C-alpha positions in Angstrom: 72.9 30.3 133.4 70.2 28.1 131.6 70.8 26.7 128.1 67.6 27.6 125.9 68.3 26.8 122.2 70.7 26.5 119.4 70.7 29.4 117.2 72.2 29.0 113.6 72.4 31.4 110.6 70.5 30.2 107.5 72.9 29.8 104.7 72.2 30.9 101.0 74.8 29.3 99.3 76.9 26.0 100.0 80.5 27.7 100.5 79.3 29.8 103.5 80.6 29.3 106.8 77.6 28.3 108.8 77.8 30.3 112.3 76.0 28.8 115.4 75.4 29.9 119.0 74.1 28.7 122.3 71.2 30.9 123.4 71.2 31.3 127.4 68.9 33.3 129.6 72.2 35.4 130.0 73.3 36.0 126.4 75.4 33.8 123.9 77.9 31.0 124.4 79.9 28.8 122.1 80.1 25.7 124.1 77.9 23.8 126.7 77.1 20.5 128.3 76.8 18.0 125.5 73.9 16.0 127.0 72.1 19.2 127.7 72.8 20.3 124.1 71.0 17.3 122.7 67.7 18.4 124.2 67.9 21.8 122.9 65.5 23.3 120.2 67.5 24.3 117.1 66.3 27.9 115.6 67.3 29.1 112.2 67.4 32.9 111.2 67.1 34.0 107.8 68.8 37.3 106.9 66.6 40.1 105.8 67.9 40.0 102.1 66.5 36.6 101.7 63.1 37.1 102.9 60.4 39.7 102.5 57.9 40.3 105.7 54.8 42.1 105.2 52.0 43.3 107.4 48.4 42.7 106.4 45.2 44.3 107.4 42.5 41.9 107.5 40.9 42.5 111.1 37.4 41.5 109.9 38.3 37.9 109.1 38.7 34.8 111.3 42.4 33.9 111.9 42.7 31.2 109.4 40.9 33.3 106.7 43.2 36.3 107.4 46.3 34.1 107.0 45.1 32.6 103.7 44.2 36.2 102.7 47.8 37.2 103.5 49.3 34.6 101.4 47.2 35.4 98.5 48.3 39.2 98.8 51.9 38.2 99.2 51.8 35.9 96.1 50.1 38.8 94.2 52.7 41.4 95.3 55.6 39.1 93.9 56.3 38.7 90.1 57.4 35.0 90.6 54.9 33.8 93.2 54.9 30.2 91.7 58.6 29.8 92.8 57.9 31.3 96.5 57.6 29.5 99.9 54.8 31.7 101.6 53.8 31.4 105.1 51.4 33.8 107.3 50.5 34.0 110.9 47.8 35.8 112.7 48.1 36.8 116.3 46.2 39.3 118.2 44.5 40.6 115.1 47.8 41.2 113.3 48.7 39.0 110.3 52.1 38.9 109.0 53.4 37.0 106.0 57.0 35.9 104.8 58.1 35.0 101.3 61.2 33.3 100.5 62.5 31.7 97.3 61.3 28.1 97.4 64.8 26.6 96.0 66.9 28.9 98.1 64.9 27.7 101.3 65.0 24.0 100.3 68.8 24.3 99.6 69.5 26.2 102.7 67.9 23.3 104.8 70.2 20.8 103.0 73.2 22.8 103.8 72.5 23.1 107.3 71.7 19.4 107.5 75.1 18.6 106.0 76.7 20.7 108.5 74.9 18.8 111.3 71.7 21.0 111.9 68.3 20.1 111.5 66.3 23.2 112.6 63.1 22.8 114.5 61.9 26.3 113.5 63.2 28.9 110.8 62.6 32.6 111.7 63.0 35.8 109.6 65.9 37.7 111.5 64.5 40.8 112.9 61.0 39.8 113.8 61.9 39.0 117.2 63.1 42.9 117.6 60.8 45.3 119.2 58.9 47.6 116.8 59.6 50.8 118.8 57.4 53.8 117.4 59.5 56.4 115.8 62.7 54.6 116.3 64.6 51.9 114.5 66.7 49.4 116.3 69.8 47.5 114.8 70.9 44.0 116.0 74.3 42.1 115.3 74.8 38.6 115.5 78.2 37.2 114.1 78.5 38.6 110.5 74.7 39.7 110.4 73.4 42.8 110.9 69.7 43.6 110.7 67.5 46.8 111.3 64.0 47.0 112.0 62.1 50.2 111.7 58.3 49.6 112.6 57.0 47.1 110.1 60.1 47.1 108.0 63.1 44.8 108.3 66.2 45.5 106.1 69.9 44.7 106.3 72.5 47.3 107.5 73.7 48.9 104.6 76.0 51.9 105.0 74.6 55.1 103.6 71.4 53.5 103.0 70.1 52.4 106.2 69.3 55.8 107.3 67.3 56.6 104.1 65.2 53.4 104.3 64.6 54.0 108.0 63.2 57.5 107.0 65.1 59.4 109.1 64.4 57.5 112.2 67.1 57.3 114.8 68.8 53.9 114.8 69.7 52.5 118.1 72.0 49.5 118.5 70.7 46.7 120.6 73.1 44.9 123.1 74.0 41.3 122.7 72.2 40.5 126.1 69.0 42.3 124.9 69.1 40.4 121.8 69.4 37.1 123.7 66.5 38.1 125.7 64.3 38.9 122.7 65.0 35.5 121.1 64.3 33.8 124.4 61.2 35.3 124.6 60.4 34.4 121.2 60.9 30.8 122.1 57.5 30.7 124.1 55.7 31.9 120.9 57.4 32.0 117.6 56.8 35.0 115.6 56.6 33.4 112.4 57.9 29.9 111.4 59.3 29.3 107.7 59.5 25.7 108.6 56.0 24.7 107.6 53.9 23.3 105.0 56.0 21.2 102.3 59.1 22.0 104.4 57.6 21.2 107.8 60.0 19.2 110.1 58.5 15.4 110.1 59.3 15.0 113.7 59.6 18.4 114.9 60.4 18.9 118.8 58.5 21.2 120.7 60.1 24.4 121.8 60.7 23.7 125.7 62.3 25.8 128.1 64.4 24.2 130.8 61.9 24.1 133.3 59.4 22.1 131.2 62.4 19.7 130.2 62.9 19.2 134.1 59.3 18.7 134.6 59.1 16.0 131.8 62.0 14.3 133.4 60.4 14.2 137.0 57.0 12.8 135.3 59.1 10.3 133.4 61.0 9.2 136.8 57.8 9.0 138.6 56.2 7.0 136.0 59.0 4.5 136.0 59.0 4.3 139.8 55.2 3.5 139.7 55.8 0.8 137.1 58.6 -0.8 139.1 56.3 -0.6 142.3 53.4 -2.1 140.3 55.5 -4.9 138.9 56.9 -5.7 142.6 53.4 -5.8 143.8 52.3 -8.1 141.1 55.2 -10.4 141.7 54.3 -10.6 145.3 50.9 -11.3 144.8 51.6 -14.1 142.3 54.3 -15.5 144.8 51.7 -15.5 147.6 49.1 -17.3 145.3 51.8 -20.0 144.4 52.8 -20.6 148.0 49.1 -20.9 148.9 48.8 -23.5 146.1 51.7 -25.3 147.3 50.2 -25.5 150.7 47.0 -26.9 149.3 49.0 -29.5 147.1 51.0 -30.6 150.1 48.0 -30.8 152.5 46.4 -33.2 149.8 49.5 -35.3 149.3 50.1 -35.9 152.9 46.7 -37.7 152.9 48.5 -40.4 151.0 52.0 -39.9 152.6 52.1 -38.0 155.8 55.9 -37.9 155.7 56.2 -35.8 152.4 58.1 -32.4 153.6 57.3 -30.1 150.7 55.0 -29.7 147.5 58.3 -30.0 145.4 58.7 -33.5 146.8 55.3 -34.6 146.5 55.0 -35.8 142.8 58.1 -38.0 143.0 57.0 -39.6 146.6 53.5 -40.3 145.3 54.9 -41.8 142.2 56.9 -44.0 144.6 54.0 -45.1 146.6 52.2 -45.7 143.2 54.6 -48.0 142.1 55.1 -49.8 145.3 51.4 -50.4 145.1 51.7 -52.0 141.6 50.8 -48.8 139.7 53.3 -46.6 137.9 53.3 -45.0 134.6 52.0 -41.8 136.4 48.4 -43.1 136.5 48.1 -41.2 140.0 49.6 -38.0 138.9 47.6 -37.8 135.5 44.3 -38.3 137.4 45.2 -36.1 140.3 46.3 -33.3 137.9 42.8 -33.6 136.3 41.1 -33.3 139.5 43.1 -30.4 140.6 42.4 -28.4 137.2 38.7 -29.5 137.5 38.3 -28.3 141.2 39.2 -24.8 139.8 36.0 -25.0 138.0 33.9 -26.0 141.0 33.4 -23.1 143.1 32.2 -24.1 146.5 33.7 -27.9 146.5 36.1 -28.9 148.8 38.6 -32.1 148.6 38.4 -34.0 151.8 40.5 -37.0 151.2 42.2 -39.0 148.4 43.2 -42.5 148.1 44.8 -44.7 145.2 44.2 -48.3 145.3 46.1 -51.3 143.6 43.2 -51.3 140.9 44.7 -47.8 139.6 41.5 -46.1 140.4 41.7 -42.8 142.3 38.9 -42.4 144.9 38.5 -38.9 146.4 35.5 -37.4 148.5 34.3 -34.1 147.7 32.1 -32.1 150.1 29.8 -29.0 149.2 27.1 -27.0 150.6 24.9 -27.8 147.5 25.5 -30.6 144.9 25.7 -27.9 141.8 29.6 -27.5 142.1 30.2 -31.3 142.7 28.1 -31.8 139.2 30.3 -29.1 137.7 33.4 -31.3 138.8 31.9 -34.3 137.4 31.0 -32.8 133.9 34.4 -31.2 133.6 36.1 -34.8 134.3 33.9 -36.4 131.8 34.5 -33.9 129.3 38.4 -34.3 129.5 37.6 -38.1 128.9 37.9 -39.5 132.3 35.6 -42.3 133.5 33.9 -41.5 136.8 31.4 -42.8 139.3 29.7 -40.7 142.1 27.7 -41.7 145.3 26.3 -39.0 147.1 25.2 -38.8 150.7 24.5 -36.1 153.5 26.3 -35.7 156.4 24.9 -34.8 159.9 25.7 -31.1 159.4 24.0 -30.8 156.2 26.7 -30.7 154.1 26.8 -33.1 150.8 29.4 -35.7 150.6 30.1 -37.1 147.3 32.3 -40.2 147.0 33.9 -40.1 143.6 36.1 -42.8 141.5 38.1 -41.5 138.8 39.9 -43.9 136.1 42.5 -42.8 133.6 41.0 -43.2 129.9 
């Protein structure tokens, strides 16, 4: 058994006991899983005594034009058109309108909300019933009974129903069949009164359970993909950090071969600096600037680094062309460092540039 929707009777006064049911693919039940019920659409059914439903003949018009013409027809046929809420719908060449007192409709929505219901759609009761030719049908739900005789919907009044039905035989619809008709209407609402000024601001789509399950699967797959993407990004960044640590460690070992890790390098280099009479992070400041500038010098490689007692950092940079070295020098100078450079060419054709860097 699958839950399909919450069905609630539309009230026309505040003191009425509001009746509601859970529509399933097998019938109606009064209770269900609380979590599943939260996702169900809420459908309110208006008794036929409170709404007038009309069929219109505007086959020559486009759907939107036919609906507009039907609303005009319904207003013209009423003596209090200004007070009515009128909606119309064209489907398969058939145009239907429904008229209900605007104040009654507004109050009914307020009564429902006070009772904990905020309907997604509001249907005239009986429109979901079949229009059997030559035969009327009667449906009962709670205290409400409605008869459909072709294109007429009216309440079941003892002694009058047969007259209104023009002598048609009136057959009773079983509750399971009524549930089936309402379930079919969920896929395409016959006529929704909750439109225009009364449209729900955050109306939920009327979904069957298979669509809800599909939405849940799509959401779960999207979440899984996001987690995998985040994990891949983390691993990529972690690998990049590890490579940079290796480069830092290799450069630091040129000054202190005994350094065991990149994390140890700054403190150990500072100790060496102090022992040589430097200190105050003269080495680390200049070295840091060189690391950053090397990022701008694509194609340049740091071959060695020395820090002397004169607090001048000496490095040798090699490159296939002199251009990346010039980019390195320009970047250091723009940062305020005093640099000197002496270029030479090695036997293998590579350019070797001896550079001195002094903290400003």
